[in-house]
N, CA and C of each residue as an Amber inpcrd file, in Angstrom:
protein
   270
  13.3820000  -6.4080000  -3.1750000  12.0150000  -6.2010000  -2.8440000
  11.2700000  -7.4240000  -3.6030000  12.2540000  -8.9840000  -3.0050000
  12.1000000  -9.9150000  -3.5980000  11.2500000 -10.7830000  -2.4440000
  11.5650000 -10.2260000  -1.2020000  10.7730000 -11.2830000  -0.3660000
   9.2170000  -9.9280000   0.5180000   8.5180000  -9.3640000  -0.9480000
   7.5580000  -8.6310000  -0.3240000   6.7920000  -9.3920000  -1.8220000
   5.4400000  -9.3180000  -1.0250000   4.4070000  -9.7070000  -2.3240000
   3.6930000  -7.7240000  -2.7310000   3.0350000  -8.0520000  -3.7120000
   2.6190000  -6.4940000  -4.2360000   2.0140000  -6.8510000  -5.2450000
   0.8240000  -6.4800000  -5.4400000  -0.5470000  -6.5950000  -6.0990000
  -1.5940000  -5.1940000  -6.8700000  -1.9480000  -5.5650000  -7.4570000
  -3.1590000  -4.6260000  -7.9270000  -3.8540000  -4.0700000  -7.2320000
  -3.9690000  -2.5290000  -7.0230000  -5.0440000  -2.0410000  -6.9080000
  -6.1300000  -1.6590000  -7.2710000  -7.0130000  -2.8490000  -6.9000000
  -8.6730000  -2.8300000  -7.5980000  -9.3700000  -2.1460000  -7.2170000
  -9.2300000  -1.4080000  -6.3250000 -10.3730000  -0.8440000  -5.6130000
  -9.9120000   0.1950000  -4.4500000 -10.4380000   1.6120000  -4.4730000
 -10.3290000   2.5340000  -3.3950000  -9.9480000   1.8340000  -2.0640000
 -10.9320000   1.3980000  -1.7030000 -11.4490000   1.2920000  -0.3730000
  -9.2280000   0.1280000   0.2570000  -8.6830000  -0.1980000  -0.8810000
  -7.5270000  -0.5980000  -0.2160000  -6.7680000   0.5420000  -0.0560000
  -7.1590000   1.3440000  -0.4250000  -6.3190000   2.4340000   0.2180000
  -6.2600000   2.9080000   1.0680000  -5.5350000   2.6210000   2.2000000
  -5.6940000   3.1440000   3.6660000  -4.5420000   3.5550000   3.7720000
  -4.2730000   4.3420000   5.2300000  -3.1760000   5.2230000   5.9230000
  -2.1950000   4.2350000   6.2790000  -1.4580000   4.1420000   5.9530000
  -0.0340000   3.2800000   6.0990000   0.0870000   2.3740000   5.3380000
  -0.4370000   1.9190000   4.6060000  -0.2910000   0.5330000   3.2400000
   1.2470000   1.3810000   2.9750000   1.8110000   0.1250000   1.9520000
   3.0150000   0.3220000   1.4740000   2.7330000  -0.0570000   0.0840000
   3.7440000   1.0870000  -0.8500000   2.9330000   0.8320000  -2.1770000
   4.3950000   1.0280000  -2.8070000   4.6790000   0.7360000  -4.1680000
   5.3360000   1.3570000  -4.8150000   5.0200000   1.4360000  -6.4950000
   5.6640000   1.6650000  -7.1310000   5.0590000   2.0580000  -8.6070000
   5.6310000   1.0940000  -9.3330000   4.9430000   0.7620000 -10.6350000
   4.9610000  -0.2540000 -11.3040000   6.1290000  -0.9800000 -11.3850000
   7.1190000   0.6120000 -12.3560000   8.1490000   0.2340000 -12.8890000
   9.1640000   0.3740000 -12.0330000   9.7910000   0.7610000 -10.9470000
  10.3830000   0.7200000  -9.8730000  10.1890000   0.3130000  -8.3610000
  11.8730000   0.3210000  -8.3880000  11.2110000  -0.5330000  -6.6920000
  11.0700000   0.1490000  -5.4100000  11.1530000   1.7290000  -5.7740000
  11.2350000   2.5410000  -4.8020000   9.6110000   2.5720000  -3.8610000
   9.6650000   2.3080000  -2.7060000   8.7680000   2.2210000  -1.4460000
   8.1260000   3.5780000  -1.3550000   6.8800000   3.5770000  -0.9270000
   6.4490000   4.6420000  -0.1200000   5.4740000   4.1700000   1.0440000
   5.3400000   5.3580000   1.6700000   4.0430000   4.9720000   2.5300000
   3.1330000   5.7810000   2.0120000   1.6470000   5.3240000   2.0760000
   0.2970000   5.7450000   1.9380000   0.4780000   7.0170000   3.1430000
  -0.2650000   8.2470000   2.7260000  -0.5760000   9.0860000   4.2650000
  -2.2870000   9.0350000   4.1800000  -2.2590000   9.9360000   4.9980000
  -3.9100000  10.8530000   4.3350000  -4.5450000  11.9040000   3.1520000
  -5.4030000  11.3390000   3.4810000  -6.6520000  11.6540000   1.8110000
  -6.3060000  13.4220000   2.5220000  -5.9360000  14.5950000   1.3670000
  -6.0350000  15.5970000   1.3800000  -7.1310000  15.7970000   0.1580000
  -8.1360000  16.3500000   1.1860000  -9.3610000  16.6760000  -0.3210000
  -9.3010000  17.7580000  -0.7570000  -8.8060000  18.7390000  -0.1770000
  -8.1650000  20.2170000  -1.1530000  -7.5390000  19.9200000  -1.7970000
  -6.3510000  19.2870000  -1.8250000  -5.4470000  18.5600000  -3.1740000
  -6.2140000  17.9380000  -3.9710000  -7.4670000  16.9510000  -3.9960000
  -8.1280000  15.8810000  -4.0990000  -6.6600000  14.4930000  -4.2610000
  -6.2090000  14.4140000  -4.0320000  -5.1440000  13.2860000  -3.5370000
  -4.7010000  12.4930000  -2.1590000  -3.6140000  11.7340000  -2.3190000
  -3.0990000  11.3920000  -0.7130000  -1.7960000  11.6070000  -0.7820000
  -1.2810000  11.5680000  -0.0110000  -0.0720000  12.2730000   0.5850000
   0.4980000  10.5530000   1.1520000   1.9420000  11.0450000  -0.0490000
   2.8220000  10.0470000  -0.2570000   3.9650000  10.2120000   0.7240000
   4.7060000   9.5060000   1.7780000   5.9350000   9.6270000   2.0770000
   6.7430000   8.3890000   1.2060000   8.4180000   8.9490000   1.3230000
   9.1010000   7.7340000   0.8240000   9.2230000   6.6930000   2.1900000
   9.5560000   5.3800000   1.8530000   9.5720000   4.1060000   2.9450000
  10.9540000   3.4950000   2.4410000  11.4430000   3.5650000   3.9720000
  12.9860000   2.7670000   3.2050000  13.5100000   1.5040000   4.6790000
  13.5280000   0.8380000   4.3900000  13.6740000  -0.3740000   5.5940000
  12.9120000   0.0120000   7.1100000  11.7290000   0.4930000   7.2130000
  11.0700000   0.4740000   8.0460000  10.6370000   1.8920000   8.8170000
  11.1010000   3.2010000   7.4720000  11.1850000   4.0330000   8.5340000
  10.7930000   4.6650000   7.5530000   9.7260000   5.9600000   7.9820000
   9.0830000   6.7390000   7.1040000   9.7110000   8.0160000   6.7730000
  10.2920000   8.9130000   5.7500000  10.5430000   9.9100000   5.5750000
   9.9610000  11.3880000   5.6010000   9.4070000  11.9350000   6.7910000
   8.6740000  12.8030000   6.3930000   9.1990000  14.4120000   5.9190000
  10.1100000  14.5140000   6.0640000  10.7820000  15.5730000   5.1480000
  10.7000000  15.6190000   3.4970000   9.8640000  14.6990000   2.9260000
   9.0380000  14.6230000   2.0630000   8.5160000  14.0470000   1.2490000
   7.1720000  14.7720000   0.4330000   5.9370000  14.2460000   0.2900000
   5.5030000  14.6930000  -0.4300000   4.5030000  13.5170000  -1.6770000
   3.8930000  14.1880000  -3.2350000   2.1960000  13.5980000  -2.6880000
   1.8200000  14.2900000  -3.3670000   0.3090000  14.0540000  -3.6120000
   0.1880000  13.1150000  -4.9750000  -0.6490000  12.1710000  -4.7560000
  -0.3690000  11.2750000  -5.6940000  -2.0840000  11.0470000  -6.0250000
  -2.8520000  11.5370000  -6.7030000  -4.7680000  10.9130000  -7.1640000
  -4.7360000   9.6690000  -6.6850000  -5.7000000   9.4450000  -6.2610000
  -6.3400000   7.4950000  -6.5330000  -6.3500000   7.0070000  -7.6960000
  -6.9490000   7.8470000  -8.8490000  -6.6590000   7.1520000  -9.7730000
  -5.4330000   6.9850000 -10.3120000  -4.5510000   7.7510000 -10.4210000
  -2.7680000   7.2500000 -10.4100000  -2.6240000   6.5100000  -9.6910000
  -2.4510000   6.3860000  -8.4650000  -2.8320000   5.2170000  -7.6030000
  -3.3370000   3.5940000  -8.4660000  -4.2420000   4.4180000  -8.5580000
  -4.8410000   2.5440000  -8.8670000  -4.0610000   2.0510000 -10.2460000
  -3.9910000   3.3900000 -11.2480000  -3.1580000   2.8590000 -12.5590000
  -1.5950000   2.3790000 -12.6220000  -0.7890000   3.4480000 -11.8440000
   0.7120000   3.0990000 -11.9180000   1.1870000   2.6840000 -10.6050000
   0.3030000   1.8680000  -9.5370000   0.9870000   2.0710000  -8.2910000
   0.4120000   0.5330000  -7.7080000   1.2020000  -0.4830000  -7.1530000
   0.9450000  -1.9680000  -6.4530000   1.1080000  -1.3260000  -5.1230000
   0.4170000  -2.4170000  -4.5220000   0.2320000  -2.4010000  -3.4130000
   0.8510000  -3.4160000  -2.1750000   1.8990000  -3.5570000  -1.1470000
   1.9250000  -4.1380000  -0.6180000   0.4510000  -5.2930000   0.3340000
   1.0520000  -6.6150000  -0.2460000   0.1120000  -7.9710000   0.3060000
   0.7270000  -8.2070000   1.7250000  -0.1640000  -8.9040000   2.3680000
   0.8610000  -9.6230000   4.0730000   0.5580000 -10.8180000   3.6820000
   0.7110000 -11.7120000   2.6600000   0.2200000 -13.4860000   2.6600000
   1.4510000 -14.4470000   3.2300000   1.1130000 -14.3650000   4.2940000
   2.3190000 -14.9590000   4.8720000   1.8050000 -15.7650000   6.5860000
   2.4530000 -16.1580000   7.7430000   2.0120000 -16.4360000   8.8850000
   0.9550000 -15.8710000   9.1330000   1.2430000 -13.9810000   8.8240000
  -0.3510000 -13.5190000   9.9380000  -0.8970000 -13.7180000   9.1260000
  -1.3020000 -14.5570000   7.7670000  -2.8500000 -14.8020000   7.1450000
  -3.6090000 -15.3820000   8.0310000  -5.0120000 -14.4650000   7.9690000
  -6.6470000 -15.1220000   8.4530000  -6.5500000 -16.5040000   8.3870000
  -6.6340000 -16.1190000   6.9140000  -6.9170000 -17.5230000   5.9550000
  -5.8980000 -19.0080000   6.3190000  -4.9310000 -18.4050000   7.1580000
  -3.8880000 -19.6440000   7.6390000  -4.4770000 -20.0790000   8.8050000
  -5.1640000 -19.8010000   9.5480000  -5.2450000 -20.0430000  11.0190000
  -6.2260000 -21.2710000  11.4590000  -5.5230000 -21.8070000  12.1740000
  -6.8470000 -23.2300000  12.2300000  -7.6100000 -23.6680000  12.7390000
  -7.4260000 -21.9770000  13.7710000  -9.0830000 -22.3370000  14.5530000
  -9.6880000 -21.5210000  14.0880000  -9.9470000 -21.0520000  12.5950000
 -11.4520000 -20.5440000  11.6000000 -11.9930000 -22.2110000  10.7070000
 -12.9800000 -21.6640000  11.1000000 -13.2650000 -22.8430000  10.2940000
 -13.0060000 -22.6820000   8.6420000 -13.2900000 -23.6720000   7.7190000
 -13.3720000 -23.5860000   6.2390000 -14.5570000 -23.4940000   5.6440000
 -15.3810000 -23.8810000   6.2810000 -17.0780000 -24.3380000   6.1890000
 -17.9630000 -23.4470000   6.0330000 -17.3590000 -22.2750000   6.7750000
 -18.3040000 -20.9230000   6.6340000 -18.9710000 -20.4340000   5.2530000
């Protein structure tokens, strides 16, 4: 995962369905599914090479996600702060 950037989850609003996450001490990737209010956690699916595996999922609480997982950040060509049409004087 050397070509991917991961950052800590500092706010629950960062937990959006479809986000890619990984555990802090492991390299396995997961895709964040929808929040399950009955189980009080997010459905998380294994994710590899751009493919989400729906045959297995886990439910992870918001607190555990924020404490033990990292969120993929898109800091590259598509970063809106690098857009030359957006003024820096805002």
